[in-house]
N, C-alpha and C positions, 0 to 999 in steps of 0.2 A: 540566532542562527539565520544565515542567509543562504538561499538556494537560487541559483541561476537556472530557472526552469526552461528546459529544452523540449520536454514532452509531457503532455497531460494524458493520462489513461483513465477512462471511465468505464465502470462495469455496473450495470443495473439489472439485478435478477429478482426473482420472486421473493426471496427471503432476505434481501439486503442489497446494498450498493457500496461501491468503493471508488474513490478518486485518488490517483497518485500523481504527484508532481515530482519530476525527476530531472537531474542534470544531464543524463545520458539517454539516448534512444534505446528502445526495447530491441534486444538482439533477435527476437523472432526465432526462426528455425536454425540460425547460426549456433544457438546455445546447445543444440544436440551434439555438436562435435567438440564441445569444450569441456575441460575438467571442472570440477566443483570450485576449485580455487580461482580459475579464470572467470567463472561466472560471478563469484563473489566480488572479485576485483573490478568487474565491468559494471556493476550496479551503480556505483557512485553515490552521491548524496540525493536523498529523496524525503518526501513527506507523504504519508499514506493516511487517509481518513476513511474509516469503514463504519457503516451503520447496518446492524442486523435488525430486521423487523421481527416482532413477536410472532411465533407460530400459533400461540393460543391467546385468547383475550385477557387472561389473567397475568400474562407476562408483559414485560415492558421492553422498549427498544434498548439496544446495546450499541454504544458508540465508542469506537476504539481509534487511537492514533498511534502512529509508529514513524520513526525516523531512522536514518542510517546510524545514528548514535543510540546505543542501547539504553542510555540514561533517559532518553526522551521517548517513552512509549507507555501506553496504558489506557485505561478506560476513562472516558469523559462522562461526568455526571452533572446533572442540573444542580 
């Protein structure tokens, strides 16, 4: 799979972080005036990598990836 990355979005919060590589720019507030189908069509190809930090010491990290293609998504394990 090849993605021509136009925008990289990074979110880092207390219980996890997320990085998204996408071929199209984020719509921002424009999305509020669009239909669901228009939003879906505007997303384009992307790769999302998400890591959730454990809330308790007995838990472990959870790493997930997702793409525009439903066949390529799931948990990453060591």
